[in-house]
C-alpha positions as a Markdown table, in Angstrom:
| # | Residue | x | y | z |
|---|---|---|---|---|
| 1 | Met | 4.5 | -20.3 | -4.4 |
| 2 | Met | 6.7 | -17.4 | -3.2 |
| 3 | Arg | 9.4 | -17.5 | -0.7 |
| 4 | Ile | 10.5 | -14.2 | 1.0 |
| 5 | Glu | 13.5 | -14.3 | 3.2 |
| 6 | Gly | 14.5 | -11.8 | 5.9 |
| 7 | Val | 11.0 | -10.6 | 6.7 |
| 8 | Phe | 11.4 | -11.4 | 10.4 |
| 9 | Ser | 14.6 | -11.4 | 12.4 |
| 10 | Lys | 16.0 | -14.7 | 13.6 |
| 11 | Asp | 15.8 | -13.4 | 17.2 |
| 12 | Leu | 12.1 | -12.7 | 16.8 |
| 13 | Ile | 11.4 | -16.1 | 15.3 |
| 14 | Gln | 13.3 | -17.8 | 18.2 |
| 15 | Arg | 11.2 | -15.8 | 20.8 |
| 16 | Leu | 8.0 | -16.7 | 19.0 |
| 17 | His | 9.1 | -20.4 | 18.8 |
| 18 | Asn | 9.8 | -20.5 | 22.5 |
| 19 | Ala | 6.5 | -18.7 | 23.4 |
| 20 | Tyr | 4.6 | -21.1 | 21.1 |
| 21 | Phe | 5.9 | -24.1 | 23.1 |
| 22 | Asp | 5.3 | -22.4 | 26.4 |
| 23 | Val | 1.7 | -21.4 | 25.6 |
| 24 | Tyr | 0.2 | -23.3 | 22.6 |
| 25 | Ala | 2.0 | -26.6 | 22.2 |
| 26 | Val | 0.0 | -29.7 | 22.7 |
| 27 | Gly | 1.0 | -32.2 | 25.4 |
| 28 | Asp | 3.3 | -31.9 | 28.4 |
| 29 | Lys | 5.3 | -29.0 | 26.9 |
| 30 | Gly | 2.4 | -26.6 | 26.7 |
| 31 | Lys | -0.1 | -25.1 | 29.1 |
| 32 | Ala | -3.7 | -26.3 | 28.7 |
| 33 | Gln | -5.7 | -24.2 | 26.3 |
| 34 | Ser | -9.5 | -23.8 | 26.7 |
| 35 | Val | -10.0 | -22.4 | 23.2 |
| 36 | Arg | -9.0 | -24.4 | 20.2 |
| 37 | Phe | -10.7 | -25.4 | 17.0 |
| 38 | Asp | -10.3 | -28.7 | 15.2 |
| 39 | Val | -9.1 | -28.0 | 11.6 |
| 40 | Gly | -8.2 | -31.6 | 10.7 |
| 41 | Tyr | -9.3 | -35.0 | 11.7 |
| 42 | Gly | -8.6 | -34.6 | 15.4 |
| 43 | Asp | -4.9 | -34.2 | 14.7 |
| 44 | Arg | -4.6 | -30.4 | 13.8 |
| 45 | Phe | -5.9 | -27.5 | 15.9 |
| 46 | Leu | -6.2 | -23.8 | 15.4 |
| 47 | Tyr | -5.3 | -21.7 | 18.4 |
| 48 | Pro | -6.4 | -18.1 | 18.4 |
| 49 | Val | -3.3 | -16.1 | 19.4 |
| 50 | Val | -3.7 | -13.7 | 22.3 |
| 51 | Phe | -2.3 | -10.4 | 21.3 |
| 52 | Ser | 0.3 | -10.2 | 24.0 |
| 53 | His | 4.1 | -10.4 | 24.2 |
| 54 | Pro | 5.8 | -11.6 | 22.0 |
| 55 | Phe | 2.9 | -12.1 | 19.6 |
| 56 | Asp | 2.2 | -8.3 | 19.7 |
| 57 | His | 5.5 | -7.4 | 18.0 |
| 58 | Pro | 4.9 | -4.7 | 15.4 |
| 59 | Ser | 6.8 | -6.6 | 12.6 |
| 60 | Leu | 4.2 | -9.3 | 12.8 |
| 61 | Tyr | 1.3 | -7.0 | 12.0 |
| 62 | Asp | 3.0 | -4.2 | 10.1 |
| 63 | Ser | 6.2 | -5.7 | 8.5 |
| 64 | Ser | 7.9 | -3.1 | 6.4 |
| 65 | Leu | 8.8 | -5.9 | 3.9 |
| 66 | Leu | 5.8 | -8.1 | 3.9 |
| 67 | Phe | 2.8 | -5.7 | 4.1 |
| 68 | Pro | 3.7 | -3.5 | 1.1 |
| 69 | Leu | 3.7 | -6.6 | -1.0 |
| 70 | Leu | 0.4 | -7.9 | 0.5 |
| 71 | Arg | -1.2 | -4.5 | 0.0 |
| 72 | Arg | 0.0 | -4.5 | -3.7 |
| 73 | Ile | -1.6 | -7.9 | -4.2 |
| 74 | Leu | -4.7 | -7.5 | -2.0 |
| 75 | Gly | -5.3 | -3.8 | -2.2 |
| 76 | Glu | -4.9 | -0.8 | 0.1 |
| 77 | Gln | -7.8 | -1.9 | 2.3 |
| 78 | Leu | -5.9 | -4.9 | 3.7 |
| 79 | Ile | -7.0 | -5.6 | 7.3 |
| 80 | Ile | -5.8 | -8.3 | 9.6 |
| 81 | Gln | -8.9 | -9.8 | 11.0 |
| 82 | Ser | -7.5 | -12.5 | 13.2 |
| 83 | Phe | -4.2 | -14.1 | 14.2 |
| 84 | Gly | -3.9 | -17.8 | 14.9 |
| 85 | Ile | -1.5 | -20.8 | 14.9 |
| 86 | Val | -2.3 | -24.2 | 13.4 |
| 87 | Ser | -0.6 | -27.1 | 15.1 |
């Protein structure tokens, strides 16, 4: 296991957190989602993330700290195929 601190700003994390509860959270706090996939035993779901604000922030898909490390580990042909949240 590796822990990398400072990859994302605290402000960005707070905006993502708020957006998550506005859009993806289950129950009364979130809007109803028509697309979700069961990844547990009915208690965990994967929500494909719509590539829109704030989930379209460049540091999420091209972090100057994280992606050089991932490219070194996985190779130069690293491609983000999908983006989702498990809740």
